[in-house]
C-alpha positions in Angstrom: -27.0 -3.9 -50.4 -24.8 -4.2 -47.3 -27.5 -3.4 -45.2 -29.6 -6.3 -46.6 -26.4 -8.6 -45.9 -25.8 -7.2 -42.2 -29.5 -7.8 -41.6 -29.5 -11.1 -43.0 -26.1 -12.3 -41.0 -27.4 -11.0 -37.9 -30.9 -12.7 -38.2 -29.0 -16.1 -39.0 -26.7 -15.8 -35.9 -29.8 -15.0 -33.9 -31.7 -18.0 -35.2 -28.5 -20.3 -34.4 -28.1 -18.7 -31.0 -31.5 -19.6 -30.3 -31.3 -23.2 -31.7 -28.0 -23.8 -29.5 -29.6 -22.4 -26.2 -32.8 -24.6 -26.7 -30.4 -27.8 -27.0 -28.4 -27.0 -24.1 -31.4 -27.6 -21.9 -31.9 -30.5 -20.3 -34.8 -32.6 -20.3 -36.6 -33.9 -17.3 -35.7 -37.7 -18.2 -31.8 -36.6 -18.7 -31.7 -35.5 -15.1 -32.7 -38.8 -14.5 -30.3 -40.4 -16.3 -27.5 -37.8 -15.0 -28.1 -39.2 -11.6 -26.9 -42.3 -12.1 -24.2 -40.8 -14.7 -20.6 -41.5 -13.9 -21.0 -44.6 -11.6 -20.1 -47.3 -14.7 -17.2 -48.1 -16.2 -16.9 -49.4 -19.6 -14.1 -52.4 -20.2 -11.8 -52.8 -22.9 -12.6 -55.6 -24.9 -12.0 -59.3 -23.6 -10.9 -61.6 -26.2 -12.1 -65.1 -25.3 -11.2 -68.4 -26.9 -13.7 -70.3 -28.5 -13.2 -74.2 -28.5 -14.7 -77.6 -28.2 -12.9 -80.2 -26.0 -9.6 -80.3 -28.2 -9.6 -77.6 -31.3 -10.0 -74.0 -31.3 -12.9 -72.9 -33.3 -12.5 -69.1 -33.1 -12.6 -65.9 -30.7 -15.4 -64.1 -29.0 -14.9 -60.5 -28.6 -16.9 -59.5 -25.3 -17.4 -55.8 -24.4 -19.0 -55.1 -21.1 -19.9 -52.4 -18.8 -19.3 -52.2 -15.0 -21.8 -50.5 -12.6 -19.9 -49.2 -9.7 -22.1 -48.4 -6.3 -21.1 -44.8 -6.4 -19.0 -42.3 -8.6 -16.2 -42.7 -6.1 -16.5 -46.5 -6.4 -16.1 -45.9 -10.3 -13.4 -44.0 -9.8 -11.7 -46.8 -8.0 -13.1 -49.5 -10.6 -11.1 -47.4 -13.5 -7.9 -47.5 -11.3 -8.3 -51.3 -11.3 -9.0 -52.0 -14.6 -5.9 -53.5 -15.6 -6.3 -55.9 -12.5 -9.7 -57.0 -13.6 -9.2 -57.3 -17.3 -6.2 -59.5 -16.3 -8.9 -61.8 -13.9 -11.3 -61.5 -17.1 -8.6 -63.1 -19.4 -7.1 -65.6 -16.7 -10.8 -67.0 -16.4 -11.8 -67.2 -19.8 -8.7 -69.2 -21.0 -8.7 -71.7 -18.0 -12.7 -72.7 -18.9 -14.9 -72.5 -22.1 -17.5 -69.8 -22.5 -18.9 -71.2 -25.0 -22.4 -72.8 -24.9 -21.9 -76.9 -24.3 -24.3 -77.7 -27.7 -23.0 -75.1 -29.5 -19.4 -74.2 -29.2 -19.2 -71.1 -31.5 -21.8 -69.2 -29.3 -21.2 -67.6 -25.8 -23.3 -68.6 -23.1 -24.2 -65.2 -21.9 -26.4 -66.2 -19.3 -23.3 -67.7 -17.4 -20.8 -65.2 -18.9 -22.3 -62.5 -17.2 -22.5 -63.8 -13.5 -18.6 -65.0 -13.8 -17.2 -61.9 -14.6 -19.4 -60.1 -12.0 -18.0 -62.4 -9.3 -14.5 -61.5 -10.4 -14.8 -58.0 -10.8 -16.4 -58.0 -7.1 -13.2 -60.0 -6.2 -11.1 -57.9 -7.3 -12.6 -54.8 -6.3 -14.1 -55.7 -2.6 -17.5 -55.6 -1.1 -19.8 -53.0 -1.7 -17.9 -51.2 -5.0 -19.9 -53.0 -7.4 -23.4 -53.4 -8.4 -23.8 -54.8 -11.5 -22.2 -55.7 -14.7 -23.7 -55.6 -18.1 -22.9 -57.4 -21.5 -22.6 -55.0 -24.0 -21.3 -56.6 -27.5 -20.4 -60.0 -27.8 -19.0 -60.5 -31.4 -18.0 -64.1 -32.5 -15.4 -64.5 -35.2 -14.6 -68.0 -36.4 -11.1 -69.3 -37.5 -11.0 -69.8 -41.0 -11.3 -73.3 -42.7 -8.3 -74.6 -44.4 -6.1 -71.6 -43.3 -2.6 -72.3 -42.4 -0.4 -70.3 -40.4 2.4 -67.8 -41.8 5.8 -68.9 -42.5 8.7 -66.8 -41.9 10.8 -65.7 -44.5 14.2 -68.0 -44.8 
């Protein structure tokens, strides 16, 4: 009985090792992806106000990825993330990122080049090749909500 249990355990362990060895081998397509690996830097969420000309309507949570020209440039970008984020926050608070006809929708066609230009300005020439928006989530303000009052 012990011999059967021992043999079963041996077969199980050998099967697990074979399966993990097959998973560890990178596919040819993965090698191409690894060639560009390490050149992108994912930025923290940017919280941008959405408003018409007079009223705050909500907030947009924007996530983006900056593509560096090399792995060394990506390391420099990571070092300057706070400065890039500061430039982003200042920019979206000066002028709206909403569409002119729908202020609760983000104009991605205008936002992406704006953020890319800011990133290139902070990083200097030749460090940044592209910026891609990953996710944009809109959170409208609740209608009729009143701000909390502090207890007296």
